Kinemage of the C-alpha trace (Angstrom):
@kinemage 1
@onewidth
@group {chain A} dominant
@subgroup {mainchain}
@vectorlist {calphas} color= white
{ca unk a 1} P 0.000 0.000 0.000
{ca unk a 2} L 2.172 2.777 1.277
{ca unk a 3} L 5.619 1.453 0.625
{ca unk a 4} L 7.483 0.455 -2.491
{ca unk a 5} L 8.792 -2.558 -0.594
{ca unk a 6} L 5.865 -4.747 0.515
{ca unk a 7} L 7.900 -7.563 1.959
{ca unk a 8} L 7.667 -7.932 5.744
{ca unk a 9} L 10.669 -7.175 7.976
{ca unk a 10} L 12.982 -10.091 8.322
{ca unk a 11} L 16.277 -10.828 10.123
{ca unk a 12} L 19.420 -9.590 8.453
{ca unk a 13} L 20.859 -12.342 6.228
{ca unk a 14} L 24.375 -11.183 6.929
{ca unk a 15} L 26.582 -8.167 6.361
{ca unk a 16} L 28.206 -9.719 3.283
{ca unk a 17} L 25.165 -8.926 1.139
{ca unk a 18} L 24.357 -5.402 -0.040
{ca unk a 19} L 21.436 -3.510 1.392
{ca unk a 20} L 19.671 -3.848 -1.954
{ca unk a 21} L 19.746 -7.616 -1.609
{ca unk a 22} L 18.986 -7.614 2.100
{ca unk a 23} L 16.005 -5.264 1.782
{ca unk a 24} L 14.800 -6.662 -1.519
{ca unk a 25} L 14.853 -3.255 -3.263
{ca unk a 26} L 16.322 -2.933 -6.731
{ca unk a 27} L 15.149 -0.277 -9.168
{ca unk a 28} L 16.879 -0.428 -12.515
{ca unk a 29} L 18.735 2.655 -13.704
{ca unk a 30} L 16.578 2.967 -16.837
{ca unk a 31} L 13.471 3.034 -14.636
{ca unk a 32} L 14.970 5.686 -12.384
{ca unk a 33} L 15.795 7.882 -15.370
{ca unk a 34} L 12.396 7.318 -16.993
{ca unk a 35} L 10.356 8.079 -13.885
{ca unk a 36} L 12.562 11.045 -13.045
{ca unk a 37} L 11.765 12.543 -16.438
{ca unk a 38} L 8.042 11.816 -15.995
{ca unk a 39} L 7.959 13.254 -12.477
{ca unk a 40} L 9.839 16.361 -13.592
{ca unk a 41} L 7.378 16.913 -16.453
{ca unk a 42} L 4.356 16.352 -14.213
{ca unk a 43} L 5.784 18.628 -11.537
{ca unk a 44} L 6.570 21.466 -13.954
{ca unk a 45} L 3.270 21.356 -15.828
{ca unk a 46} L 1.153 20.648 -12.756
{ca unk a 47} L 2.561 23.332 -10.486
{ca unk a 48} L 2.520 25.963 -13.231
{ca unk a 49} L -0.976 25.020 -14.390
{ca unk a 50} L -2.535 24.891 -10.930
{ca unk a 51} L -0.766 28.066 -9.805
{ca unk a 52} L -2.000 29.942 -12.879
{ca unk a 53} L -5.499 28.499 -12.402
{ca unk a 54} L -5.565 29.812 -8.844
{ca unk a 55} L -4.254 33.161 -10.109
{ca unk a 56} L -6.982 33.355 -12.767
{ca unk a 57} L -9.709 32.592 -10.232
{ca unk a 58} L -8.411 35.069 -7.657
{ca unk a 59} L -7.580 37.907 -10.060
{ca unk a 60} L -9.812 37.427 -13.095
{ca unk a 61} L -13.253 38.983 -12.719
{ca unk a 62} L -14.370 37.419 -15.987
{ca unk a 63} L -13.275 33.951 -14.954
{ca unk a 64} L -15.515 31.053 -14.021
{ca unk a 65} L -18.971 31.973 -12.684
{ca unk a 66} L -19.297 32.902 -9.019
{ca unk a 67} L -19.758 29.504 -7.378
{ca unk a 68} L -17.786 27.505 -9.931
{ca unk a 69} L -14.679 29.629 -9.407
{ca unk a 70} L -14.403 28.487 -5.781
{ca unk a 71} L -14.502 24.826 -6.801
{ca unk a 72} L -11.809 25.473 -9.408
{ca unk a 73} L -9.742 27.218 -6.725
{ca unk a 74} L -10.178 24.319 -4.289
{ca unk a 75} L -9.073 21.769 -6.899
{ca unk a 76} L -6.131 23.930 -7.949
{ca unk a 77} L -4.889 24.398 -4.371
{ca unk a 78} L -5.271 20.687 -3.670
{ca unk a 79} L -3.322 19.725 -6.787
{ca unk a 80} L -0.645 22.321 -6.096
{ca unk a 81} L -0.142 21.157 -2.503
{ca unk a 82} L 0.054 17.513 -3.561
{ca unk a 83} L 2.642 18.148 -6.254
{ca unk a 84} L 4.818 20.495 -4.208
{ca unk a 85} L 5.017 18.192 -1.190
{ca unk a 86} L 4.797 14.663 -2.568
{ca unk a 87} L 6.634 14.624 -5.892
{ca unk a 88} L 10.072 15.794 -4.630
{ca unk a 89} L 9.927 13.474 -1.604
{ca unk a 90} L 8.877 10.478 -3.662
{ca unk a 91} L 11.407 11.160 -6.391
{ca unk a 92} L 14.244 11.229 -3.860
{ca unk a 93} L 13.271 8.550 -1.367
{ca unk a 94} L 11.142 6.142 -3.419
{ca unk a 95} L 12.665 6.307 -6.897
{ca unk a 96} L 16.374 6.952 -6.336
{ca unk a 97} L 17.212 6.214 -2.695
{ca unk a 98} L 14.896 3.771 -0.921
{ca unk a 99} L 16.931 3.862 2.266
{ca unk a 100} L 17.693 5.352 4.579
{ca unk a 101} L 14.552 7.469 4.866
{ca unk a 102} L 15.895 11.029 4.953
{ca unk a 103} L 13.022 13.079 6.381
{ca unk a 104} L 12.517 11.633 9.856
{ca unk a 105} L 9.434 10.192 11.489
{ca unk a 106} L 7.524 13.477 11.382
{ca unk a 107} L 8.353 13.915 7.704
{ca unk a 108} L 7.097 10.393 6.971
{ca unk a 109} L 3.770 11.003 8.697
{ca unk a 110} L 3.398 14.464 7.124
{ca unk a 111} L 4.114 13.118 3.643
{ca unk a 112} L 1.320 10.534 3.756
{ca unk a 113} L -1.016 12.909 5.576
{ca unk a 114} L -0.700 15.499 2.794
{ca unk a 115} L -1.332 12.842 0.137
{ca unk a 116} L -4.525 11.707 1.861
{ca unk a 117} L -5.631 15.273 2.562
{ca unk a 118} L -5.333 16.230 -1.108
{ca unk a 119} L -7.050 13.026 -2.249
{ca unk a 120} L -10.038 13.578 0.025
{ca unk a 121} L -10.230 17.281 -0.800
{ca unk a 122} L -10.235 16.558 -4.518
{ca unk a 123} L -12.977 13.922 -4.543
{ca unk a 124} L -15.162 15.815 -2.064
{ca unk a 125} L -14.772 19.053 -4.042
{ca unk a 126} L -15.798 17.260 -7.225
{ca unk a 127} L -18.779 15.669 -5.431
{ca unk a 128} L -19.925 19.029 -4.034
{ca unk a 129} L -19.597 20.621 -7.474
{ca unk a 130} L -21.690 17.795 -8.933
{ca unk a 131} L -24.390 18.396 -6.334
{ca unk a 132} L -24.473 22.128 -7.070
{ca unk a 133} L -24.647 21.584 -10.837
{ca unk a 134} L -27.413 19.031 -10.424
{ca unk a 135} L -29.434 21.385 -8.245
{ca unk a 136} L -28.873 24.296 -10.639
{ca unk a 137} L -30.195 22.285 -13.585
{ca unk a 138} L -32.990 20.313 -11.937
{ca unk a 139} L -34.280 22.904 -9.462
{ca unk a 140} L -33.122 26.339 -10.687
{ca unk a 141} L -35.466 28.400 -8.515
{ca unk a 142} L -34.488 26.516 -5.392
{ca unk a 143} L -30.828 26.733 -6.404
{ca unk a 144} L -31.160 30.498 -6.749
{ca unk a 145} L -32.397 30.680 -3.169
{ca unk a 146} L -30.051 28.143 -1.610
{ca unk a 147} L -26.809 28.599 -3.514
{ca unk a 148} L -24.656 31.660 -3.146
{ca unk a 149} L -20.910 32.357 -3.286
{ca unk a 150} L -20.852 32.681 0.511
{ca unk a 151} L -22.482 29.297 1.031
{ca unk a 152} L -20.163 27.722 -1.523
{ca unk a 153} L -17.179 29.090 0.391
{ca unk a 154} L -18.597 27.629 3.596
{ca unk a 155} L -19.230 24.288 1.899
{ca unk a 156} L -15.671 24.085 0.601
{ca unk a 157} L -14.317 25.110 3.994
{ca unk a 158} L -16.269 22.180 5.414
{ca unk a 159} L -14.809 19.946 2.691
{ca unk a 160} L -11.272 20.895 3.689
{ca unk a 161} L -12.047 20.478 7.398
{ca unk a 162} L -13.570 17.035 6.790
{ca unk a 163} L -10.578 16.076 4.654
{ca unk a 164} L -8.228 17.030 7.480
{ca unk a 165} L -10.110 14.736 9.831
{ca unk a 166} L -10.309 11.861 7.353
{ca unk a 167} L -6.599 12.097 6.524
{ca unk a 168} L -5.479 12.139 10.152
{ca unk a 169} L -5.489 8.307 10.600
{ca unk a 170} L -2.875 8.044 7.858
{ca unk a 171} L -0.484 10.084 9.989
{ca unk a 172} L -1.052 7.585 12.802
{ca unk a 173} L -0.552 4.267 11.006
{ca unk a 174} L 2.501 5.422 9.018
{ca unk a 175} L 5.928 6.107 10.434
{ca unk a 176} L 9.634 5.513 10.376
{ca unk a 177} L 11.150 2.182 11.369
{ca unk a 178} L 14.245 0.082 10.848
{ca unk a 179} L 13.883 -3.002 8.669
{ca unk a 180} L 17.136 -4.717 9.662
{ca unk a 181} L 19.256 -5.294 12.738
{ca unk a 182} L 22.992 -5.404 13.226
{ca unk a 183} L 24.832 -8.433 14.555
{ca unk a 184} L 24.452 -6.938 18.061
{ca unk a 185} L 20.681 -6.787 17.767
{ca unk a 186} L 20.614 -2.998 17.342
{ca unk a 187} L 18.621 -1.293 14.558
{ca unk a 188} L 20.726 -0.786 11.462
{ca unk a 189} L 20.663 2.954 10.662
{ca unk a 190} L 20.994 2.434 6.916
{ca unk a 191} L 17.793 0.340 6.838
{ca unk a 192} L 15.553 3.187 8.044
{ca unk a 193} L 12.373 3.344 5.917
{ca unk a 194} L 8.981 5.069 5.941
{ca unk a 195} L 6.311 2.392 6.044
{ca unk a 196} L 3.240 0.947 7.791
{ca unk a 197} L 3.462 0.506 11.574
{ca unk a 198} L 0.228 -1.378 12.295
{ca unk a 199} L -0.646 -5.052 11.957
{ca unk a 200} L -1.853 -6.572 8.701
{ca unk a 201} L -5.401 -7.028 10.071
{ca unk a 202} L -5.595 -3.346 11.047
{ca unk a 203} L -4.140 -2.366 7.696
{ca unk a 204} L -6.740 -4.381 5.795
{ca unk a 205} L -9.614 -2.690 7.622
{ca unk a 206} L -8.073 0.728 7.132
{ca unk a 207} L -7.494 0.273 3.401
{ca unk a 208} L -10.997 -1.026 2.747
{ca unk a 209} L -12.567 1.921 4.543
{ca unk a 210} L -10.153 4.343 2.912
{ca unk a 211} L -10.803 3.113 -0.636
{ca unk a 212} L -14.547 3.165 -0.002
{ca unk a 213} L -14.617 6.708 1.385
{ca unk a 214} L -11.941 8.320 -0.766
{ca unk a 215} L -12.764 6.711 -4.106
{ca unk a 216} L -15.795 4.435 -4.522
{ca unk a 217} L -18.549 6.376 -2.739
{ca unk a 218} L -17.658 9.942 -3.867
{ca unk a 219} L -17.196 8.978 -7.514
{ca unk a 220} L -20.309 6.784 -7.505
{ca unk a 221} L -22.297 9.713 -6.110
{ca unk a 222} L -20.735 12.044 -8.671
{ca unk a 223} L -21.544 9.677 -11.534
{ca unk a 224} L -25.165 9.400 -10.366
{ca unk a 225} L -25.560 13.180 -10.068
{ca unk a 226} L -23.953 13.664 -13.469
{ca unk a 227} L -26.396 11.212 -14.997
{ca unk a 228} L -29.368 13.047 -13.506
{ca unk a 229} L -27.961 16.411 -14.631
{ca unk a 230} L -27.315 15.299 -18.193
{ca unk a 231} L -30.785 13.762 -18.547
{ca unk a 232} L -32.387 17.035 -17.430
{ca unk a 233} L -30.162 19.060 -19.757
{ca unk a 234} L -31.187 16.897 -22.699
{ca unk a 235} L -34.857 17.450 -21.832
{ca unk a 236} L -34.338 21.208 -21.439
{ca unk a 237} L -32.447 21.564 -24.711
{ca unk a 238} L -35.261 19.813 -26.540
{ca unk a 239} L -37.743 22.343 -25.137
{ca unk a 240} L -35.822 25.546 -25.862
{ca unk a 241} L -36.319 25.688 -29.673
{ca unk a 242} L -40.072 25.267 -29.366
{ca unk a 243} L -40.296 28.170 -26.934
{ca unk a 244} L -38.138 30.487 -29.004
{ca unk a 245} L -38.829 29.438 -32.619
{ca unk a 246} L -37.671 31.822 -35.348
{ca unk a 247} L -40.266 34.365 -36.309
{ca unk a 248} L -42.323 33.915 -33.180
{ca unk a 249} L -42.876 37.027 -31.085
{ca unk a 250} L -40.785 37.210 -27.957
{ca unk a 251} L -42.964 37.778 -24.894
{ca unk a 252} L -42.190 40.749 -22.759
{ca unk a 253} L -41.393 40.618 -19.061
{ca unk a 254} L -44.940 41.842 -18.233
{ca unk a 255} L -46.482 39.090 -20.394
{ca unk a 256} L -44.326 36.485 -18.735
{ca unk a 257} L -45.312 37.735 -15.308
{ca unk a 258} L -49.014 37.695 -16.095
{ca unk a 259} L -48.674 34.252 -17.648
{ca unk a 260} L -47.017 32.986 -14.461
{ca unk a 261} L -49.964 34.265 -12.434
{ca unk a 262} L -52.411 32.370 -14.656
{ca unk a 263} L -50.357 29.192 -15.004
{ca unk a 264} L -49.812 26.868 -12.071
{ca unk a 265} L -46.151 26.112 -11.325
{ca unk a 266} L -44.842 23.214 -13.372
{ca unk a 267} L -41.535 22.737 -11.588
{ca unk a 268} L -37.989 23.991 -12.030
{ca unk a 269} L -37.637 22.793 -15.614
{ca unk a 270} L -40.471 24.894 -17.003
{ca unk a 271} L -39.246 27.917 -15.065
{ca unk a 272} L -35.769 27.534 -16.493
{ca unk a 273} L -37.073 27.270 -20.058
{ca unk a 274} L -39.369 30.260 -19.567
{ca unk a 275} L -36.857 32.640 -18.042
{ca unk a 276} L -33.442 31.601 -19.380
{ca unk a 277} L -32.334 31.515 -22.983
{ca unk a 278} L -30.034 29.047 -24.651
{ca unk a 279} L -26.901 30.816 -23.367
{ca unk a 280} L -27.866 29.786 -19.847
{ca unk a 281} L -28.108 26.184 -20.976
{ca unk a 282} L -24.783 26.422 -22.771
{ca unk a 283} L -23.099 27.633 -19.577
{ca unk a 284} L -24.604 24.744 -17.654
{ca unk a 285} L -23.543 22.311 -20.363
{ca unk a 286} L -19.999 23.686 -20.232
{ca unk a 287} L -19.763 23.246 -16.483
{ca unk a 288} L -21.137 19.705 -16.747
{ca unk a 289} L -18.610 18.917 -19.486
{ca unk a 290} L -15.788 20.107 -17.251
{ca unk a 291} L -17.140 17.988 -14.424
{ca unk a 292} L -17.518 14.867 -16.534
{ca unk a 293} L -13.983 15.250 -17.901
{ca unk a 294} L -12.574 15.659 -14.385
{ca unk a 295} L -14.438 12.583 -13.152
{ca unk a 296} L -13.201 10.516 -16.116
{ca unk a 297} L -9.601 11.575 -15.464
{ca unk a 298} L -9.794 10.706 -11.779
{ca unk a 299} L -11.331 7.292 -12.449
{ca unk a 300} L -8.633 6.452 -15.006
{ca unk a 301} L -5.768 7.784 -12.908
{ca unk a 302} L -6.883 6.705 -9.433
{ca unk a 303} L -8.295 3.225 -10.008
{ca unk a 304} L -4.865 1.578 -10.571
{ca unk a 305} L -3.590 3.416 -7.492
{ca unk a 306} L -6.295 1.937 -5.275
{ca unk a 307} L -5.970 -1.496 -6.882
{ca unk a 308} L -2.297 -1.442 -5.962
{ca unk a 309} L -3.099 -0.512 -2.361
{ca unk a 310} L -5.537 -3.403 -2.084
{ca unk a 311} L -2.924 -5.694 -3.604
{ca unk a 312} L -0.368 -4.660 -0.978
{ca unk a 313} L -2.902 -5.359 1.727
{ca unk a 314} L -4.287 -8.712 0.627
{ca unk a 315} L -1.269 -10.575 -0.695
{ca unk a 316} L -0.056 -12.670 2.232
{ca unk a 317} L 3.522 -12.535 3.459
{ca unk a 318} L 4.188 -15.953 1.948
{ca unk a 319} L 2.636 -14.946 -1.364
{ca unk a 320} L 5.319 -12.443 -2.351
{ca unk a 321} L 7.276 -14.396 -4.926
{ca unk a 322} L 10.194 -12.781 -6.705
{ca unk a 323} L 8.167 -12.242 -9.879
{ca unk a 324} L 5.194 -10.769 -8.032
{ca unk a 325} L 7.412 -8.504 -5.995
{ca unk a 326} L 9.194 -7.157 -9.075
{ca unk a 327} L 5.830 -6.542 -10.728
{ca unk a 328} L 4.546 -4.716 -7.656
{ca unk a 329} L 7.675 -2.603 -7.383
{ca unk a 330} L 7.230 -1.121 -10.853
{ca unk a 331} L 3.451 -1.119 -10.606
{ca unk a 332} L 3.938 1.105 -7.562
{ca unk a 333} L 5.878 3.638 -9.647
{ca unk a 334} L 3.339 3.549 -12.491
{ca unk a 335} L 0.272 3.985 -10.264
{ca unk a 336} L 1.834 6.841 -8.310
{ca unk a 337} L 2.744 8.539 -11.578
{ca unk a 338} L -0.887 8.308 -12.710
{ca unk a 339} L -1.976 9.612 -9.321
{ca unk a 340} L 0.072 12.777 -9.881
{ca unk a 341} L -0.992 13.055 -13.524
{ca unk a 342} L -4.577 13.591 -12.345
{ca unk a 343} L -3.512 16.741 -10.504
{ca unk a 344} L -1.437 18.037 -13.396
{ca unk a 345} L -4.050 17.512 -16.112
{ca unk a 346} L -6.964 19.277 -14.387
{ca unk a 347} L -5.911 22.800 -15.531
{ca unk a 348} L -5.652 21.444 -19.075
{ca unk a 349} L -9.282 20.326 -18.879
{ca unk a 350} L -10.389 23.807 -17.812
{ca unk a 351} L -8.641 25.285 -20.846
{ca unk a 352} L -9.967 22.719 -23.299
{ca unk a 353} L -13.606 23.018 -22.260
{ca unk a 354} L -13.935 26.678 -21.243
{ca unk a 355} L -12.972 29.282 -23.834
{ca unk a 356} L -13.306 32.162 -21.343
{ca unk a 357} L -11.036 30.421 -18.848
{ca unk a 358} L -8.564 29.668 -21.649
{ca unk a 359} L -8.391 33.339 -22.644
{ca unk a 360} L -7.747 34.440 -19.059
{ca unk a 361} L -5.243 31.641 -18.542
{ca unk a 362} L -3.246 32.598 -21.629
{ca unk a 363} L -3.486 36.270 -20.697
{ca unk a 364} L -2.062 35.561 -17.234
{ca unk a 365} L 0.673 33.393 -18.748
{ca unk a 366} L 1.571 36.102 -21.255
{ca unk a 367} L 1.673 38.721 -18.501
{ca unk a 368} L 4.080 36.605 -16.456
{ca unk a 369} L 6.285 36.017 -19.490
{ca unk a 370} L 6.428 39.757 -20.230
{ca unk a 371} L 7.355 40.518 -16.616
{ca unk a 372} L 10.096 37.911 -16.728
{ca unk a 373} L 11.390 39.348 -20.008
{ca unk a 374} L 11.524 42.875 -18.525
{ca unk a 375} L 13.464 41.606 -15.513
{ca unk a 376} L 16.197 40.123 -17.692
{ca unk a 377} L 19.277 42.356 -18.129
């Protein structure tokens, strides 16, 4: 799950063997170079993209609509924090130098805590955005009363607070320990690693709950809400042309008001068709497209990551053959790379789907480039 070396601690086979052989860790040089290049690319693109996304949301008045901008900001900050903290640590102590762990016990716990915090914040932010979009499409009048930028800020503050609480157990079960002992029975300093401290039974329970809460339930809820939203959007789009056919007179605001007094309420859908033109539907469709793309990326990038964690948990100590261990070792690197890709690619999705966001993004990027050019001698 949380270590690139899943084999259980075992007595030192003797000082004649290298630590690689004694700890069972051996990453080929080509793999180190390859994953270093991938991590560097992900880090550069992800930090720049998320930082600029946060800048666009905070500075650009014409950016994403009021409530959506806070969700974009939450996702950008989560991705930025994950990349800044986790990628350098993992590149040093999981790709190049597996031992000794260089950041101490507190650094080990903080590293895994930040990873879990960002994972929970991301999925809960996406789920809350799905709920808001669903309410805005299905019950627009109620959404107008219930949803406001202030309430969205409070909701996302609650998301971050809940994520802090949900990530806290990770800081408890992880820690620094020594895998080997010297001939005198003392811990061997060079075998210091950052790994799981609890029993296998406790670990199995923790992983099952963690995968359920941080992946299965939020994305299942998001997929359900997306399905409901899309079905309502399809129904609304089919109604708009008939209410605004070419050549038909456009009713005035007074006529609409008097018609509302005569006509019993037919629900949020009829109200949306009556009061909002096709541009309103296009904005909703754009936000739903962004959401669906984000969900698809997280499913593709996070599912192998959680499969690998379950594999670490459920393969017995006796089941780790040499072939299986070598597969797991590189599978660990691949799944973690995908995990970070999800944070780096989110700003790209904003730019692909939203033309207004893309214009502001490129404007901010151009402004930074001009400032950098002026600062050069």
